[in-house]
KOLKE-279179 format. One record per residue (C-alpha): x, y, z. Coordinates in Angstrom, 3 decimals, decimal comma. Example, Ala and Ser with C-alpha at 12.3 -4.5 7.8 and 13.67 -1.06 7.14 Angstrom:
<atoms>
<atom <12,300; -4,500; 7,800>>
<atom <13,670; -1,060; 7,140>>
</atoms>
This chain:
<atoms>
<atom <27,613; 1,728; -0,335>>
<atom <30,679; 3,873; 0,300>>
<atom <30,628; 6,827; 2,683>>
<atom <30,543; 9,160; -0,330>>
<atom <27,560; 7,271; -1,793>>
<atom <25,723; 7,465; 1,526>>
<atom <26,372; 11,204; 1,619>>
<atom <24,929; 11,672; -1,884>>
<atom <22,023; 9,367; -1,046>>
<atom <21,051; 11,408; 2,029>>
<atom <21,649; 14,746; 0,276>>
<atom <19,551; 13,917; -2,781>>
<atom <16,891; 12,299; -0,607>>
<atom <16,420; 15,505; 1,361>>
<atom <16,559; 17,807; -1,686>>
<atom <14,062; 15,622; -3,578>>
<atom <11,735; 15,556; -0,571>>
<atom <11,377; 19,337; -0,747>>
<atom <9,738; 19,759; -4,233>>
<atom <6,326; 18,474; -3,115>>
<atom <6,089; 21,347; -0,638>>
<atom <7,224; 24,000; -3,125>>
<atom <5,076; 22,637; -5,979>>
<atom <2,063; 22,810; -3,669>>
<atom <2,900; 26,441; -2,857>>
<atom <3,755; 27,400; -6,462>>
<atom <0,464; 26,132; -7,957>>
<atom <-1,638; 27,332; -5,025>>
<atom <-3,862; 30,395; -4,873>>
<atom <-2,144; 33,399; -6,423>>
<atom <0,501; 31,161; -8,010>>
<atom <1,276; 29,584; -11,384>>
<atom <-0,574; 27,247; -13,727>>
<atom <0,961; 23,710; -13,740>>
<atom <2,170; 23,898; -17,354>>
<atom <3,896; 27,240; -16,878>>
<atom <5,518; 25,979; -13,667>>
<atom <7,058; 23,047; -15,550>>
<atom <8,172; 25,338; -18,397>>
<atom <9,825; 27,857; -16,073>>
<atom <11,346; 25,130; -13,912>>
<atom <13,043; 23,306; -16,811>>
<atom <14,199; 26,595; -18,325>>
<atom <15,939; 27,464; -15,060>>
<atom <17,390; 23,963; -14,886>>
<atom <18,675; 24,168; -18,468>>
<atom <20,193; 27,619; -17,911>>
<atom <22,036; 26,213; -14,901>>
<atom <23,169; 22,885; -16,413>>
<atom <23,935; 23,644; -20,080>>
<atom <26,894; 26,026; -19,410>>
<atom <28,444; 23,480; -17,019>>
<atom <28,034; 20,665; -19,577>>
<atom <29,496; 22,869; -22,338>>
<atom <32,484; 23,788; -20,177>>
<atom <33,164; 20,103; -19,539>>
<atom <32,734; 19,232; -23,240>>
<atom <29,873; 16,795; -22,626>>
<atom <27,245; 17,934; -25,116>>
<atom <28,819; 16,488; -28,285>>
<atom <28,723; 12,969; -26,863>>
<atom <25,203; 13,484; -25,515>>
<atom <23,768; 14,411; -28,917>>
<atom <24,936; 11,032; -30,277>>
<atom <22,204; 9,551; -28,089>>
<atom <19,667; 12,266; -28,901>>
<atom <16,713; 9,937; -29,654>>
<atom <17,151; 8,103; -26,349>>
<atom <17,518; 11,325; -24,382>>
<atom <14,382; 12,610; -26,132>>
<atom <12,482; 9,510; -25,005>>
<atom <13,985; 9,829; -21,524>>
<atom <12,859; 13,484; -21,424>>
<atom <9,264; 12,579; -22,252>>
<atom <9,102; 9,743; -19,707>>
<atom <11,031; 11,468; -16,891>>
<atom <10,183; 15,158; -17,317>>
<atom <7,572; 16,150; -19,907>>
<atom <4,817; 13,862; -18,616>>
<atom <5,586; 13,315; -14,910>>
<atom <6,322; 16,936; -14,015>>
<atom <3,044; 18,103; -15,522>>
<atom <1,149; 15,250; -13,863>>
<atom <2,764; 16,042; -10,518>>
<atom <2,141; 19,801; -10,734>>
<atom <-1,469; 19,238; -11,807>>
<atom <-2,128; 16,516; -9,262>>
<atom <-0,831; 18,525; -6,319>>
<atom <-3,558; 21,103; -6,853>>
<atom <-6,026; 18,495; -5,601>>
<atom <-4,121; 16,335; -3,088>>
<atom <-1,761; 17,027; -0,188>>
<atom <1,982; 17,286; -0,746>>
<atom <2,540; 14,441; 1,740>>
<atom <0,255; 12,087; -0,188>>
<atom <2,025; 13,044; -3,424>>
<atom <5,371; 12,185; -1,828>>
<atom <4,035; 8,849; -0,594>>
<atom <2,663; 7,892; -4,016>>
<atom <6,041; 8,728; -5,574>>
<atom <7,569; 6,357; -3,003>>
<atom <6,188; 3,513; -5,133>>
<atom <9,001; 4,166; -7,661>>
<atom <11,193; 1,245; -6,449>>
<atom <8,135; -1,004; -6,641>>
<atom <7,533; -0,111; -10,307>>
<atom <11,283; -0,131; -11,003>>
<atom <11,509; -3,746; -9,843>>
<atom <8,572; -4,792; -12,020>>
<atom <10,000; -3,027; -15,090>>
<atom <13,457; -4,517; -14,518>>
<atom <11,888; -7,998; -14,320>>
<atom <10,006; -7,427; -17,573>>
<atom <13,345; -6,508; -19,164>>
<atom <14,871; -9,819; -18,105>>
<atom <16,010; -9,345; -14,498>>
<atom <15,177; -12,801; -13,078>>
<atom <16,277; -11,848; -9,547>>
<atom <12,762; -10,512; -8,981>>
<atom <11,681; -14,151; -8,596>>
<atom <13,562; -14,352; -5,290>>
<atom <10,999; -15,011; -2,501>>
<atom <12,015; -11,897; -0,565>>
<atom <11,444; -9,656; -3,566>>
<atom <8,124; -11,307; -4,445>>
<atom <6,899; -10,781; -0,876>>
<atom <8,060; -7,161; -1,106>>
<atom <6,055; -6,659; -4,303>>
<atom <2,958; -8,137; -2,650>>
<atom <3,310; -6,035; 0,508>>
<atom <3,962; -2,877; -1,507>>
<atom <0,970; -3,561; -3,731>>
<atom <-1,286; -3,948; -0,671>>
<atom <0,080; -0,615; 0,596>>
<atom <-0,729; 1,114; -2,693>>
<atom <-4,254; -0,337; -2,649>>
<atom <-4,767; 0,901; 0,931>>
<atom <-3,515; 4,410; 0,185>>
<atom <-5,380; 4,811; -3,103>>
<atom <-8,543; 3,155; -1,793>>
<atom <-8,793; 4,936; 1,556>>
<atom <-7,726; 8,344; 0,241>>
<atom <-10,180; 8,085; -2,670>>
<atom <-13,063; 6,899; -0,491>>
<atom <-12,412; 9,629; 2,079>>
<atom <-13,461; 12,224; -0,479>>
<atom <-10,624; 14,567; 0,569>>
<atom <-8,361; 13,716; -2,361>>
<atom <-9,136; 13,521; -6,078>>
<atom <-9,039; 10,060; -7,691>>
<atom <-7,781; 11,527; -10,966>>
<atom <-5,018; 13,434; -9,140>>
<atom <-3,911; 10,226; -7,394>>
<atom <-3,815; 8,488; -10,792>>
<atom <-1,681; 11,297; -12,248>>
<atom <0,859; 11,005; -9,419>>
<atom <1,063; 7,227; -9,865>>
<atom <1,721; 7,769; -13,584>>
<atom <4,560; 10,093; -12,584>>
<atom <5,983; 7,373; -10,344>>
<atom <5,899; 4,851; -13,199>>
<atom <7,682; 7,374; -15,440>>
<atom <10,339; 8,019; -12,786>>
<atom <10,901; 4,267; -12,512>>
<atom <11,125; 3,661; -16,261>>
<atom <13,305; 6,521; -17,511>>
<atom <16,557; 5,838; -15,565>>
<atom <16,449; 2,143; -16,494>>
<atom <15,893; 3,018; -20,147>>
<atom <18,718; 5,545; -20,405>>
<atom <21,170; 3,282; -18,592>>
<atom <20,352; 0,449; -20,993>>
<atom <20,738; 2,588; -24,112>>
<atom <23,516; 4,965; -22,990>>
<atom <25,285; 3,175; -20,115>>
<atom <28,470; 5,252; -20,234>>
<atom <26,913; 8,665; -20,852>>
<atom <27,534; 11,255; -18,149>>
<atom <24,478; 12,115; -16,021>>
<atom <25,100; 15,842; -16,358>>
<atom <25,123; 15,487; -20,149>>
<atom <21,863; 13,512; -20,104>>
<atom <19,961; 15,971; -17,951>>
<atom <21,368; 19,092; -19,597>>
<atom <20,020; 17,967; -22,963>>
<atom <16,832; 16,592; -21,364>>
<atom <16,110; 19,946; -19,708>>
<atom <16,735; 21,744; -23,016>>
<atom <14,432; 19,368; -24,918>>
<atom <11,696; 19,669; -22,296>>
<atom <11,891; 23,469; -22,229>>
<atom <11,479; 23,569; -26,034>>
<atom <8,522; 21,157; -25,916>>
<atom <6,877; 23,311; -23,240>>
<atom <7,244; 26,665; -25,065>>
<atom <3,624; 26,598; -26,392>>
<atom <2,327; 25,618; -22,933>>
<atom <4,403; 28,332; -21,302>>
<atom <2,966; 30,945; -23,675>>
<atom <-0,637; 29,762; -23,183>>
<atom <-0,320; 29,658; -19,399>>
<atom <1,807; 32,785; -18,999>>
<atom <0,533; 34,565; -15,839>>
<atom <-1,877; 37,399; -16,615>>
<atom <-1,054; 38,978; -13,242>>
<atom <2,089; 38,913; -11,124>>
<atom <2,103; 35,750; -8,951>>
<atom <2,662; 36,216; -5,239>>
<atom <6,170; 36,275; -3,781>>
<atom <6,030; 32,852; -2,157>>
<atom <5,101; 31,253; -5,501>>
<atom <7,967; 33,028; -7,279>>
<atom <10,491; 31,950; -4,651>>
<atom <9,120; 28,402; -4,785>>
<atom <9,674; 28,365; -8,551>>
<atom <13,277; 29,609; -8,205>>
<atom <14,072; 26,998; -5,551>>
<atom <12,469; 24,246; -7,662>>
<atom <14,460; 25,287; -10,740>>
<atom <17,883; 25,321; -9,096>>
<atom <18,026; 22,711; -6,360>>
<atom <15,813; 19,646; -7,061>>
<atom <15,814; 20,277; -10,814>>
<atom <19,469; 20,994; -11,544>>
<atom <21,803; 20,159; -8,659>>
<atom <20,039; 17,037; -7,383>>
<atom <19,949; 15,457; -10,849>>
<atom <23,738; 15,706; -11,129>>
<atom <24,153; 14,055; -7,731>>
<atom <21,565; 11,357; -8,516>>
<atom <23,310; 10,206; -11,693>>
<atom <26,617; 9,971; -9,838>>
<atom <24,859; 7,885; -7,220>>
<atom <23,166; 5,729; -9,877>>
<atom <26,525; 5,049; -11,550>>
<atom <27,827; 3,850; -8,191>>
<atom <24,942; 1,663; -6,945>>
<atom <22,728; 1,078; -10,005>>
<atom <19,306; 2,476; -11,011>>
<atom <17,127; 0,048; -9,014>>
<atom <18,943; 0,558; -5,707>>
<atom <19,222; 4,300; -6,377>>
<atom <15,430; 4,438; -6,754>>
<atom <15,111; 3,521; -3,052>>
<atom <16,009; 7,144; -2,390>>
<atom <12,258; 7,735; -2,527>>
<atom <11,999; 6,296; 1,023>>
<atom <13,830; 9,334; 2,369>>
<atom <11,974; 11,661; -0,027>>
<atom <8,686; 10,440; 1,392>>
<atom <9,592; 11,052; 5,010>>
<atom <10,797; 14,581; 4,199>>
<atom <7,716; 15,359; 2,063>>
<atom <5,207; 14,167; 4,675>>
<atom <7,049; 15,893; 7,522>>
<atom <7,244; 19,233; 5,676>>
<atom <3,597; 18,989; 4,667>>
<atom <2,508; 18,462; 8,278>>
<atom <4,820; 21,080; 9,831>>
<atom <4,688; 23,885; 7,248>>
<atom <1,357; 23,421; 5,452>>
<atom <-0,585; 21,905; 8,346>>
<atom <-1,569; 18,841; 6,293>>
<atom <-3,234; 15,978; 8,193>>
<atom <-1,725; 12,532; 8,729>>
<atom <-4,682; 10,604; 7,306>>
<atom <-5,679; 6,978; 7,895>>
<atom <-4,713; 6,020; 4,332>>
<atom <-1,220; 7,448; 4,711>>
<atom <-0,760; 6,032; 8,228>>
<atom <-1,720; 2,490; 7,142>>
<atom <-0,300; 2,475; 3,630>>
<atom <3,022; 4,257; 4,186>>
<atom <4,800; 1,503; 6,184>>
<atom <3,598; -1,174; 3,747>>
<atom <4,754; 0,797; 0,690>>
<atom <8,150; 1,619; 2,208>>
<atom <8,780; -1,903; 3,547>>
<atom <7,462; -3,535; 0,383>>
<atom <9,503; -1,296; -1,911>>
<atom <12,628; -1,941; 0,173>>
<atom <12,377; -5,713; -0,118>>
<atom <11,161; -5,624; -3,732>>
<atom <14,270; -3,682; -4,789>>
<atom <16,724; -5,602; -2,572>>
<atom <18,803; -8,176; -4,401>>
<atom <20,243; -11,063; -2,414>>
<atom <23,690; -12,235; -3,399>>
<atom <24,226; -15,857; -4,252>>
<atom <27,241; -17,393; -2,473>>
</atoms>
């Protein structure tokens, strides 16, 4: 990667490691319902991104691919963001970040199902096996411990699969479409879909200040700005390699959870984290043929 790509990689990795902390705060006691949080978050993201996309004249081209952006929206935003917000009410933010770190693992499997034969390289197969063992350890130990909800863990894993699938899909169907255009329209679509949910889950009382600030931060930084940077990065290094950004996300999420929220470093996380990170790294790493 170029120096610029490394800079974007580190920047997005840090910004996307922060949401787990702020989601946990936003849906906590005295905060928002998960559905309303998603609605408000995508509305803020759309309000931030749409004017920029309009100014750059990107929306006309984006609407030519409307059906694919609609599908991308459902797989990347509509489902996963609700699953993540709901799941974090019942598990720690660090565990949520670690489960999302399986994205490169799922991305490699999906790419292979779509015809990428490089997954058959021994190094990548070993990576898939190691990563799978890590997932089993985390899910098994955290579920058996009784401290984290099995259904919440399943919801976060579904989010990870969605995060892995959507970028591959949109790059196959709209390979030249600008990332800002994609996410501007995706945020708009998602906000419209979530209007009924937003109305039903509208807060009956004023949420506390820390929840409101968490929502604002979520709407602007990881929702709007980071998506623009991620698509620039993905155009440079490809969707599968770009998905390895979850390694950095995980470290940031777990560290913030321990330092700020006082979350424990459990046995499941301690044993499963290195296997998931190492396995995902090798599963997504393509070797060049001389």
